[in-house]
N, CA, C and O atoms as a GROMACS GRO file, in nm:
protein
  524
    1MET      N    1   1.908   1.264   1.572
    1MET     CA    2   1.964   1.256   1.461
    1MET      C    3   1.936   1.156   1.426
    1MET      O    4   1.941   1.069   1.512
    2LEU      N    5   1.898   1.119   1.308
    2LEU     CA    6   1.863   0.992   1.182
    2LEU      C    7   1.987   0.936   1.228
    2LEU      O    8   2.081   1.011   1.254
    3ARG      N    9   1.998   0.772   1.246
    3ARG     CA   10   2.123   0.687   1.224
    3ARG      C   11   2.110   0.693   1.034
    3ARG      O   12   2.022   0.721   0.952
    4LYS      N   13   2.264   0.647   1.028
    4LYS     CA   14   2.246   0.622   0.875
    4LYS      C   15   2.153   0.532   0.813
    4LYS      O   16   2.117   0.570   0.701
    5ARG      N   17   2.102   0.419   0.855
    5ARG     CA   18   2.020   0.362   0.770
    5ARG      C   19   1.885   0.422   0.760
    5ARG      O   20   1.818   0.417   0.657
    6GLU      N   21   1.834   0.498   0.912
    6GLU     CA   22   1.703   0.562   0.858
    6GLU      C   23   1.708   0.672   0.767
    6GLU      O   24   1.606   0.697   0.703
    7ALA      N   25   1.812   0.743   0.750
    7ALA     CA   26   1.840   0.805   0.664
    7ALA      C   27   1.853   0.817   0.544
    7ALA      O   28   1.830   0.912   0.470
    8GLN      N   29   1.909   0.670   0.516
    8GLN     CA   30   1.928   0.597   0.348
    8GLN      C   31   1.744   0.566   0.379
    8GLN      O   32   1.682   0.667   0.346
    9SER      N   33   1.670   0.476   0.422
    9SER     CA   34   1.519   0.479   0.368
    9SER      C   35   1.470   0.588   0.308
    9SER      O   36   1.430   0.610   0.194
   10TYR      N   37   1.483   0.662   0.423
   10TYR     CA   38   1.392   0.801   0.404
   10TYR      C   39   1.422   0.872   0.240
   10TYR      O   40   1.342   0.927   0.164
   11ASP      N   41   1.593   0.843   0.219
   11ASP     CA   42   1.560   0.940   0.063
   11ASP      C   43   1.562   0.871  -0.003
   11ASP      O   44   1.584   0.893  -0.122
   12GLU      N   45   1.531   0.720   0.061
   12GLU     CA   46   1.480   0.635  -0.129
   12GLU      C   47   1.318   0.686  -0.148
   12GLU      O   48   1.267   0.696  -0.259
   13ILE      N   49   1.244   0.719  -0.020
   13ILE     CA   50   1.068   0.817  -0.018
   13ILE      C   51   1.089   0.898  -0.118
   13ILE      O   52   1.159   0.997  -0.100
   14GLU      N   53   1.029   0.868  -0.248
   14GLU     CA   54   0.955   0.996  -0.319
   14GLU      C   55   0.847   1.061  -0.368
   14GLU      O   56   0.821   1.140  -0.458
   15THR      N   57   0.790   0.999  -0.274
   15THR     CA   58   0.619   1.062  -0.242
   15THR      C   59   0.596   1.037  -0.153
   15THR      O   60   0.604   0.921  -0.113
   16ILE      N   61   0.543   1.173  -0.057
   16ILE     CA   62   0.492   1.189   0.089
   16ILE      C   63   0.373   1.232   0.053
   16ILE      O   64   0.373   1.313  -0.040
   17ILE      N   65   0.232   1.188   0.115
   17ILE     CA   66   0.167   1.239   0.173
   17ILE      C   67   0.139   1.275   0.338
   17ILE      O   68   0.080   1.202   0.417
   18GLY      N   69   0.211   1.435   0.373
   18GLY     CA   70   0.218   1.408   0.494
   18GLY      C   71   0.088   1.385   0.592
   18GLY      O   72  -0.027   1.379   0.547
   19ALA      N   73   0.112   1.376   0.704
   19ALA     CA   74   0.006   1.356   0.817
   19ALA      C   75  -0.077   1.488   0.838
   19ALA      O   76  -0.002   1.586   0.837
   20GLY      N   77  -0.234   1.524   0.860
   20GLY     CA   78  -0.310   1.619   0.833
   20GLY      C   79  -0.328   1.700   0.710
   20GLY      O   80  -0.376   1.814   0.710
   21THR      N   81  -0.258   1.596   0.539
   21THR     CA   82  -0.282   1.636   0.429
   21THR      C   83  -0.393   1.535   0.399
   21THR      O   84  -0.397   1.417   0.434
   22VAL      N   85  -0.489   1.610   0.322
   22VAL     CA   86  -0.593   1.480   0.210
   22VAL      C   87  -0.588   1.546   0.070
   22VAL      O   88  -0.620   1.658   0.029
   23PHE      N   89  -0.517   1.398  -0.010
   23PHE     CA   90  -0.525   1.426  -0.125
   23PHE      C   91  -0.635   1.350  -0.189
   23PHE      O   92  -0.682   1.243  -0.153
   24GLN      N   93  -0.668   1.426  -0.292
   24GLN     CA   94  -0.820   1.369  -0.374
   24GLN      C   95  -0.724   1.351  -0.538
   24GLN      O   96  -0.658   1.443  -0.586
   25GLY      N   97  -0.743   1.180  -0.617
   25GLY     CA   98  -0.729   1.160  -0.752
   25GLY      C   99  -0.611   1.044  -0.727
   25GLY      O  100  -0.567   1.020  -0.615
   26THR      N  101  -0.565   0.971  -0.854
   26THR     CA  102  -0.444   0.940  -0.852
   26THR      C  103  -0.296   0.911  -0.812
   26THR      O  104  -0.259   1.021  -0.853
   27ILE      N  105  -0.235   0.881  -0.787
   27ILE     CA  106  -0.074   0.905  -0.769
   27ILE      C  107  -0.027   0.777  -0.881
   27ILE      O  108  -0.071   0.662  -0.891
   28THR      N  109   0.061   0.835  -0.947
   28THR     CA  110   0.138   0.675  -1.029
   28THR      C  111   0.330   0.765  -1.022
   28THR      O  112   0.396   0.861  -1.061
   29ALA      N  113   0.332   0.692  -0.973
   29ALA     CA  114   0.502   0.688  -0.925
   29ALA      C  115   0.530   0.586  -0.959
   29ALA      O  116   0.454   0.490  -0.972
   30LYS      N  117   0.743   0.594  -0.999
   30LYS     CA  118   0.812   0.476  -1.014
   30LYS      C  119   0.847   0.432  -0.903
   30LYS      O  120   0.854   0.310  -0.893
   31GLY      N  121   0.883   0.520  -0.782
   31GLY     CA  122   0.958   0.477  -0.621
   31GLY      C  123   0.878   0.497  -0.534
   31GLY      O  124   0.772   0.553  -0.566
   32THR      N  125   0.894   0.471  -0.441
   32THR     CA  126   0.801   0.449  -0.296
   32THR      C  127   0.714   0.554  -0.286
   32THR      O  128   0.725   0.661  -0.346
   33VAL      N  129   0.626   0.522  -0.207
   33VAL     CA  130   0.519   0.629  -0.221
   33VAL      C  131   0.471   0.568  -0.005
   33VAL      O  132   0.441   0.460   0.047
   34ARG      N  133   0.488   0.700   0.045
   34ARG     CA  134   0.461   0.702   0.206
   34ARG      C  135   0.323   0.791   0.203
   34ARG      O  136   0.326   0.906   0.160
   35ILE      N  137   0.207   0.733   0.250
   35ILE     CA  138   0.114   0.823   0.274
   35ILE      C  139   0.080   0.801   0.456
   35ILE      O  140   0.043   0.697   0.512
   36ASP      N  141   0.108   0.936   0.516
   36ASP     CA  142   0.105   0.968   0.688
   36ASP      C  143  -0.051   1.009   0.692
   36ASP      O  144  -0.116   1.006   0.796
   37GLY      N  145  -0.099   1.045   0.577
   37GLY     CA  146  -0.250   1.178   0.546
   37GLY      C  147  -0.379   1.112   0.500
   37GLY      O  148  -0.434   1.035   0.579
   38GLY      N  149  -0.421   1.129   0.406
   38GLY     CA  150  -0.532   1.047   0.336
   38GLY      C  151  -0.516   1.114   0.234
   38GLY      O  152  -0.461   1.221   0.208
   39LEU      N  153  -0.604   0.991   0.146
   39LEU     CA  154  -0.584   0.981   0.006
   39LEU      C  155  -0.715   0.897  -0.003
   39LEU      O  156  -0.757   0.793   0.048
   40LYS      N  157  -0.766   1.002  -0.102
   40LYS     CA  158  -0.932   0.920  -0.166
   40LYS      C  159  -0.860   0.892  -0.320
   40LYS      O  160  -0.819   1.004  -0.348
   41GLY      N  161  -0.837   0.835  -0.392
   41GLY     CA  162  -0.790   0.767  -0.519
   41GLY      C  163  -0.710   0.637  -0.481
   41GLY      O  164  -0.719   0.565  -0.382
   42ASP      N  165  -0.631   0.631  -0.592
   42ASP     CA  166  -0.584   0.517  -0.613
   42ASP      C  167  -0.399   0.553  -0.632
   42ASP      O  168  -0.346   0.658  -0.670
   43VAL      N  169  -0.340   0.427  -0.592
   43VAL     CA  170  -0.170   0.451  -0.624
   43VAL      C  171  -0.135   0.328  -0.711
   43VAL      O  172  -0.181   0.213  -0.712
   44VAL      N  173  -0.038   0.390  -0.784
   44VAL     CA  174   0.006   0.262  -0.893
   44VAL      C  175   0.138   0.311  -0.896
   44VAL      O  176   0.150   0.427  -0.934
   45THR      N  177   0.259   0.239  -0.858
   45THR     CA  178   0.391   0.240  -0.847
   45THR      C  179   0.480   0.129  -0.904
   45THR      O  180   0.436   0.014  -0.895
   46LYS      N  181   0.575   0.144  -0.950
   46LYS     CA  182   0.668   0.028  -0.979
   46LYS      C  183   0.708  -0.016  -0.839
   46LYS      O  184   0.669  -0.119  -0.782
   47GLY      N  185   0.785   0.072  -0.794
   47GLY     CA  186   0.801   0.121  -0.683
   47GLY      C  187   0.710   0.015  -0.509
   47GLY      O  188   0.622  -0.071  -0.512
   48ASP      N  189   0.780   0.072  -0.397
   48ASP     CA  190   0.706   0.038  -0.276
   48ASP      C  191   0.596   0.138  -0.170
   48ASP      O  192   0.625   0.246  -0.118
   49VAL      N  193   0.492   0.079  -0.162
   49VAL     CA  194   0.378   0.234  -0.068
   49VAL      C  195   0.377   0.156   0.076
   49VAL      O  196   0.334   0.041   0.090
   50VAL      N  197   0.436   0.241   0.190
   50VAL     CA  198   0.399   0.253   0.326
   50VAL      C  199   0.293   0.312   0.369
   50VAL      O  200   0.295   0.435   0.359
   51ILE      N  201   0.161   0.245   0.433
   51ILE     CA  202   0.097   0.396   0.511
   51ILE      C  203   0.107   0.389   0.619
   51ILE      O  204   0.101   0.273   0.659
   52GLY      N  205   0.124   0.486   0.718
   52GLY     CA  206   0.163   0.484   0.817
   52GLY      C  207   0.108   0.473   0.911
   52GLY      O  208  -0.002   0.446   0.863
   53ASP      N  209   0.084   0.470   1.078
   53ASP     CA  210  -0.014   0.466   1.121
   53ASP      C  211  -0.172   0.578   1.135
   53ASP      O  212  -0.280   0.554   1.188
   54SER      N  213  -0.124   0.697   1.063
   54SER     CA  214  -0.246   0.813   1.065
   54SER      C  215  -0.277   0.791   0.924
   54SER      O  216  -0.356   0.870   0.872
   55GLY      N  217  -0.223   0.689   0.846
   55GLY     CA  218  -0.293   0.722   0.693
   55GLY      C  219  -0.385   0.606   0.682
   55GLY      O  220  -0.418   0.497   0.730
   56LYS      N  221  -0.410   0.709   0.572
   56LYS     CA  222  -0.578   0.619   0.528
   56LYS      C  223  -0.630   0.649   0.378
   56LYS      O  224  -0.642   0.764   0.336
   57ILE      N  225  -0.657   0.537   0.304
   57ILE     CA  226  -0.690   0.543   0.157
   57ILE      C  227  -0.824   0.500   0.156
   57ILE      O  228  -0.887   0.420   0.225
   58GLU      N  229  -0.844   0.552   0.087
   58GLU     CA  230  -1.017   0.462   0.021
   58GLU      C  231  -0.993   0.480  -0.160
   58GLU      O  232  -1.021   0.576  -0.231
   59GLY      N  233  -0.954   0.396  -0.184
   59GLY     CA  234  -0.902   0.354  -0.299
   59GLY      C  235  -0.817   0.281  -0.331
   59GLY      O  236  -0.742   0.283  -0.234
   60ASN      N  237  -0.751   0.177  -0.443
   60ASN     CA  238  -0.716   0.115  -0.534
   60ASN      C  239  -0.513   0.097  -0.476
   60ASN      O  240  -0.426   0.181  -0.497
   61LEU      N  241  -0.501  -0.008  -0.422
   61LEU     CA  242  -0.306   0.027  -0.463
   61LEU      C  243  -0.274  -0.124  -0.508
   61LEU      O  244  -0.315  -0.237  -0.480
   62GLU      N  245  -0.137  -0.037  -0.631
   62GLU     CA  246  -0.088  -0.126  -0.670
   62GLU      C  247   0.057  -0.113  -0.669
   62GLU      O  248   0.103  -0.002  -0.695
   63ALA      N  249   0.152  -0.227  -0.637
   63ALA     CA  250   0.315  -0.183  -0.580
   63ALA      C  251   0.349  -0.311  -0.613
   63ALA      O  252   0.286  -0.409  -0.654
   64ARG      N  253   0.471  -0.286  -0.584
   64ARG     CA  254   0.577  -0.376  -0.532
   64ARG      C  255   0.542  -0.460  -0.401
   64ARG      O  256   0.472  -0.559  -0.381
   65ASN      N  257   0.616  -0.379  -0.323
   65ASN     CA  258   0.578  -0.447  -0.153
   65ASN      C  259   0.521  -0.304  -0.091
   65ASN      O  260   0.556  -0.188  -0.114
   66VAL      N  261   0.405  -0.367   0.012
   66VAL     CA  262   0.365  -0.279   0.088
   66VAL      C  263   0.294  -0.300   0.204
   66VAL      O  264   0.203  -0.382   0.220
   67ILE      N  265   0.347  -0.213   0.294
   67ILE     CA  266   0.334  -0.204   0.446
   67ILE      C  267   0.274  -0.127   0.511
   67ILE      O  268   0.310  -0.010   0.518
   68ILE      N  269   0.147  -0.180   0.586
   68ILE     CA  270   0.052  -0.108   0.606
   68ILE      C  271   0.036  -0.123   0.785
   68ILE      O  272   0.035  -0.232   0.843
   69ALA      N  273   0.026   0.007   0.852
   69ALA     CA  274   0.010   0.078   0.956
   69ALA      C  275  -0.094   0.127   0.992
   69ALA      O  276  -0.135   0.138   1.108
   70GLY      N  277  -0.153   0.167   0.878
   70GLY     CA  278  -0.294   0.247   0.880
   70GLY      C  279  -0.402   0.182   0.830
   70GLY      O  280  -0.404   0.063   0.863
   71GLN      N  281  -0.514   0.226   0.746
   71GLN     CA  282  -0.595   0.199   0.707
   71GLN      C  283  -0.610   0.194   0.539
   71GLN      O  284  -0.570   0.277   0.458
   72ILE      N  285  -0.677   0.074   0.515
   72ILE     CA  286  -0.726   0.093   0.329
   72ILE      C  287  -0.846   0.050   0.337
   72ILE      O  288  -0.885  -0.036   0.415
   73GLN      N  289  -0.914   0.114   0.251
   73GLN     CA  290  -1.044   0.053   0.215
   73GLN      C  291  -1.030   0.060   0.069
   73GLN      O  292  -1.022   0.174   0.024
   74GLY      N  293  -1.026  -0.048  -0.027
   74GLY     CA  294  -0.979  -0.102  -0.163
   74GLY      C  295  -0.900  -0.229  -0.157
   74GLY      O  296  -0.875  -0.299  -0.059
   75ASN      N  297  -0.862  -0.247  -0.292
   75ASN     CA  298  -0.819  -0.409  -0.321
   75ASN      C  299  -0.649  -0.389  -0.354
   75ASN      O  300  -0.623  -0.285  -0.416
   76ILE      N  301  -0.574  -0.444  -0.331
   76ILE     CA  302  -0.402  -0.440  -0.267
   76ILE      C  303  -0.377  -0.545  -0.365
   76ILE      O  304  -0.423  -0.659  -0.349
   77GLY      N  305  -0.275  -0.496  -0.510
   77GLY     CA  306  -0.227  -0.608  -0.563
   77GLY      C  307  -0.090  -0.553  -0.562
   77GLY      O  308  -0.044  -0.446  -0.602
   78ALA      N  309  -0.023  -0.683  -0.492
   78ALA     CA  310   0.192  -0.626  -0.464
   78ALA      C  311   0.246  -0.766  -0.565
   78ALA      O  312   0.205  -0.881  -0.582
   79THR      N  313   0.339  -0.698  -0.609
   79THR     CA  314   0.411  -0.865  -0.675
   79THR      C  315   0.482  -0.882  -0.616
   79THR      O  316   0.548  -0.984  -0.638
   80GLY      N  317   0.519  -0.793  -0.498
   80GLY     CA  318   0.618  -0.862  -0.402
   80GLY      C  319   0.537  -0.919  -0.270
   80GLY      O  320   0.456  -1.012  -0.268
   81LYS      N  321   0.575  -0.850  -0.177
   81LYS     CA  322   0.526  -0.880  -0.021
   81LYS      C  323   0.401  -0.775   0.018
   81LYS      O  324   0.378  -0.669  -0.040
   82LEU      N  325   0.344  -0.818   0.105
   82LEU     CA  326   0.239  -0.726   0.147
   82LEU      C  327   0.258  -0.764   0.365
   82LEU      O  328   0.226  -0.868   0.423
   83GLU      N  329   0.315  -0.641   0.422
   83GLU     CA  330   0.304  -0.678   0.550
   83GLU      C  331   0.190  -0.609   0.629
   83GLU      O  332   0.178  -0.504   0.566
   84VAL      N  333   0.113  -0.606   0.713
   84VAL     CA  334   0.038  -0.567   0.741
   84VAL      C  335   0.041  -0.558   0.964
   84VAL      O  336   0.026  -0.644   1.051
   85ALA      N  337   0.058  -0.462   0.965
   85ALA     CA  338   0.132  -0.445   1.091
   85ALA      C  339   0.016  -0.432   1.217
   85ALA      O  340  -0.088  -0.373   1.190
   86ALA      N  341   0.030  -0.469   1.307
   86ALA     CA  342  -0.088  -0.498   1.420
   86ALA      C  343  -0.190  -0.391   1.432
   86ALA      O  344  -0.302  -0.430   1.464
   87SER      N  345  -0.168  -0.224   1.407
   87SER     CA  346  -0.246  -0.107   1.405
   87SER      C  347  -0.307  -0.100   1.246
   87SER      O  348  -0.382  -0.010   1.209
   88GLY      N  349  -0.241  -0.262   1.120
   88GLY     CA  350  -0.322  -0.185   1.005
   88GLY      C  351  -0.469  -0.265   1.001
   88GLY      O  352  -0.508  -0.351   1.080
   89ARG      N  353  -0.549  -0.203   0.867
   89ARG     CA  354  -0.664  -0.260   0.852
   89ARG      C  355  -0.640  -0.203   0.730
   89ARG      O  356  -0.568  -0.115   0.681
   90ILE      N  357  -0.766  -0.324   0.679
   90ILE     CA  358  -0.768  -0.310   0.570
   90ILE      C  359  -0.909  -0.386   0.510
   90ILE      O  360  -0.935  -0.506   0.524
   91THR      N  361  -0.957  -0.330   0.470
   91THR     CA  362  -1.103  -0.374   0.382
   91THR      C  363  -1.119  -0.406   0.232
   91THR      O  364  -1.114  -0.310   0.156
   92GLY      N  365  -1.134  -0.502   0.192
   92GLY     CA  366  -1.104  -0.548   0.044
   92GLY      C  367  -1.032  -0.635   0.039
   92GLY      O  368  -1.003  -0.698   0.140
   93ASP      N  369  -0.991  -0.660  -0.062
   93ASP     CA  370  -0.950  -0.797  -0.202
   93ASP      C  371  -0.800  -0.800  -0.176
   93ASP      O  372  -0.759  -0.688  -0.147
   94LEU      N  373  -0.719  -0.879  -0.177
   94LEU     CA  374  -0.567  -0.920  -0.227
   94LEU      C  375  -0.548  -0.993  -0.331
   94LEU      O  376  -0.606  -1.092  -0.377
   95ARG      N  377  -0.411  -0.899  -0.381
   95ARG     CA  378  -0.368  -1.080  -0.436
   95ARG      C  379  -0.227  -1.023  -0.477
   95ARG      O  380  -0.205  -0.939  -0.565
   96VAL      N  381  -0.112  -1.100  -0.374
   96VAL     CA  382  -0.002  -1.054  -0.350
   96VAL      C  383   0.087  -1.168  -0.373
   96VAL      O  384   0.013  -1.254  -0.421
   97LYS      N  385   0.224  -1.223  -0.364
   97LYS     CA  386   0.297  -1.316  -0.341
   97LYS      C  387   0.349  -1.347  -0.229
   97LYS      O  388   0.397  -1.453  -0.188
   98SER      N  389   0.334  -1.229  -0.175
   98SER     CA  390   0.389  -1.305   0.015
   98SER      C  391   0.234  -1.194   0.097
   98SER      O  392   0.163  -1.099   0.066
   99LEU      N  393   0.254  -1.288   0.212
   99LEU     CA  394   0.152  -1.220   0.309
   99LEU      C  395   0.208  -1.203   0.428
   99LEU      O  396   0.264  -1.309   0.458
  100ILE      N  397   0.223  -1.110   0.524
  100ILE     CA  398   0.275  -1.107   0.674
  100ILE      C  399   0.117  -1.040   0.770
  100ILE      O  400   0.094  -0.920   0.782
  101ILE      N  401   0.068  -1.102   0.800
  101ILE     CA  402  -0.023  -1.012   0.909
  101ILE      C  403   0.008  -1.042   1.024
  101ILE      O  404   0.028  -1.160   1.052
  102ASP      N  405   0.022  -0.937   1.124
  102ASP     CA  406   0.070  -0.914   1.273
  102ASP      C  407  -0.072  -0.961   1.331
  102ASP      O  408  -0.176  -0.979   1.266
  103ASP      N  409  -0.050  -0.977   1.474
  103ASP     CA  410  -0.150  -1.012   1.541
  103ASP      C  411  -0.217  -0.882   1.596
  103ASP      O  412  -0.143  -0.784   1.593
  104GLY      N  413  -0.325  -0.865   1.638
  104GLY     CA  414  -0.444  -0.762   1.612
  104GLY      C  415  -0.451  -0.684   1.466
  104GLY      O  416  -0.538  -0.596   1.460
  105ALA      N  417  -0.395  -0.700   1.384
  105ALA     CA  418  -0.439  -0.663   1.234
  105ALA      C  419  -0.557  -0.705   1.232
  105ALA      O  420  -0.593  -0.803   1.298
  106VAL      N  421  -0.665  -0.607   1.124
  106VAL     CA  422  -0.792  -0.634   1.099
  106VAL      C  423  -0.783  -0.640   0.918
  106VAL      O  424  -0.741  -0.549   0.846
  107PHE      N  425  -0.843  -0.793   0.866
  107PHE     CA  426  -0.827  -0.766   0.733
  107PHE      C  427  -0.951  -0.839   0.712
  107PHE      O  428  -0.977  -0.944   0.771
  108GLN      N  429  -1.040  -0.774   0.611
  108GLN     CA  430  -1.196  -0.818   0.586
  108GLN      C  431  -1.228  -0.738   0.404
  108GLN      O  432  -1.245  -0.634   0.340
  109GLY      N  433  -1.216  -0.914   0.401
  109GLY     CA  434  -1.128  -0.962   0.223
  109GLY      C  435  -1.101  -1.060   0.156
  109GLY      O  436  -1.001  -1.106   0.210
  110THR      N  437  -1.138  -1.148   0.038
  110THR     CA  438  -1.062  -1.195  -0.005
  110THR      C  439  -0.892  -1.196  -0.072
  110THR      O  440  -0.856  -1.128  -0.168
  111CYS      N  441  -0.823  -1.271  -0.010
  111CYS     CA  442  -0.661  -1.306  -0.040
  111CYS      C  443  -0.670  -1.396  -0.205
  111CYS      O  444  -0.779  -1.446  -0.232
  112ARG      N  445  -0.562  -1.411  -0.298
  112ARG     CA  446  -0.517  -1.504  -0.366
  112ARG      C  447  -0.407  -1.452  -0.359
  112ARG      O  448  -0.390  -1.331  -0.372
  113MET      N  449  -0.292  -1.555  -0.332
  113MET     CA  450  -0.206  -1.595  -0.318
  113MET      C  451  -0.133  -1.640  -0.469
  113MET      O  452  -0.164  -1.750  -0.515
  114ASP      N  453  -0.043  -1.558  -0.540
  114ASP     CA  454   0.022  -1.569  -0.686
  114ASP      C  455   0.164  -1.611  -0.670
  114ASP      O  456   0.247  -1.519  -0.664
  115SER      N  457   0.205  -1.729  -0.663
  115SER     CA  458   0.368  -1.679  -0.683
  115SER      C  459   0.414  -1.624  -0.826
  115SER      O  460   0.511  -1.549  -0.821
  116ASN      N  461   0.371  -1.644  -0.928
  116ASN     CA  462   0.390  -1.565  -1.039
  116ASN      C  463   0.356  -1.433  -1.047
  116ASN      O  464   0.363  -1.393  -1.164
  117SER      N  465   0.307  -1.309  -0.931
  117SER     CA  466   0.162  -1.230  -0.978
  117SER      C  467   0.266  -1.099  -1.067
  117SER      O  468   0.370  -1.044  -1.033
  118ARG      N  469   0.191  -1.088  -1.173
  118ARG     CA  470   0.244  -0.978  -1.229
  118ARG      C  471   0.150  -0.867  -1.264
  118ARG      O  472   0.030  -0.890  -1.276
  119SER      N  473   0.207  -0.728  -1.282
  119SER     CA  474   0.130  -0.632  -1.242
  119SER      C  475  -0.010  -0.613  -1.299
  119SER      O  476  -0.115  -0.572  -1.251
  120SER      N  477   0.032  -0.662  -1.433
  120SER     CA  478  -0.089  -0.653  -1.537
  120SER      C  479  -0.183  -0.696  -1.530
  120SER      O  480  -0.288  -0.669  -1.589
  121ASP      N  481  -0.147  -0.802  -1.426
  121ASP     CA  482  -0.246  -0.929  -1.409
  121ASP      C  483  -0.303  -0.880  -1.270
  121ASP      O  484  -0.422  -0.875  -1.238
  122ALA      N  485  -0.226  -0.856  -1.218
  122ALA     CA  486  -0.295  -0.784  -1.070
  122ALA      C  487  -0.438  -0.682  -1.118
  122ALA      O  488  -0.557  -0.695  -1.091
  123GLU      N  489  -0.362  -0.574  -1.203
  123GLU     CA  490  -0.502  -0.481  -1.244
  123GLU      C  491  -0.607  -0.538  -1.291
  123GLU      O  492  -0.715  -0.548  -1.232
  124LYS      N  493  -0.577  -0.590  -1.427
  124LYS     CA  494  -0.724  -0.685  -1.406
  124LYS      C  495  -0.806  -0.767  -1.361
  124LYS      O  496  -0.917  -0.791  -1.409
  125GLU      N  497  -0.739  -0.832  -1.234
  125GLU     CA  498  -0.832  -0.924  -1.150
  125GLU      C  499  -0.897  -0.812  -1.110
  125GLU      O  500  -1.010  -0.800  -1.157
  126LEU      N  501  -0.844  -0.694  -1.012
  126LEU     CA  502  -0.860  -0.612  -0.895
  126LEU      C  503  -0.939  -0.481  -0.960
  126LEU      O  504  -0.975  -0.384  -0.894
  127LYS      N  505  -0.959  -0.498  -1.091
  127LYS     CA  506  -1.038  -0.371  -1.174
  127LYS      C  507  -1.000  -0.233  -1.107
  127LYS      O  508  -1.055  -0.157  -1.028
  128LEU      N  509  -0.876  -0.238  -1.176
  128LEU     CA  510  -0.821  -0.078  -1.066
  128LEU      C  511  -0.915   0.058  -1.107
  128LEU      O  512  -0.925   0.122  -1.212
  129GLY      N  513  -0.963   0.069  -1.006
  129GLY     CA  514  -1.054   0.228  -1.040
  129GLY      C  515  -1.173   0.216  -1.058
  129GLY      O  516  -1.247   0.306  -1.100
  130ASN      N  517  -1.213   0.071  -1.019
  130ASN     CA  518  -1.362   0.113  -0.988
  130ASN      C  519  -1.416   0.038  -0.822
  130ASN      O  520  -1.502  -0.047  -0.801
  131ALA      N  521  -1.336   0.102  -0.738
  131ALA     CA  522  -1.364   0.052  -0.617
  131ALA      C  523  -1.486   0.109  -0.599
  131ALA      O  524  -1.549   0.088  -0.496
   0.00000   0.00000   0.00000
């Protein structure tokens, strides 16, 4: 049985790509997106993005806060915080306000930290859609 806190967190997720599912195309959302399967394309949301342990993205990502436990090959723009778990792997450039990388995580690319990061600036900088 889910604890109340876990249930509330799950209810807030509006878009889920489940493990074993592969989606090709662009995801545009207003709320939280969770990727546990594969995605070949970009994610653009005003909300948060969670890439689970089994999640893999080949494309760019633009969101408020991002948590990565899986893999992404592409550029990331986060107007808030980017957290990379020990199992996380990033190959691409970052533009974030705050960055946390756990021991064991892999990051290959460049990072630009911007305390005044805005989505439109990040999109221009990372050239979304041109990965």
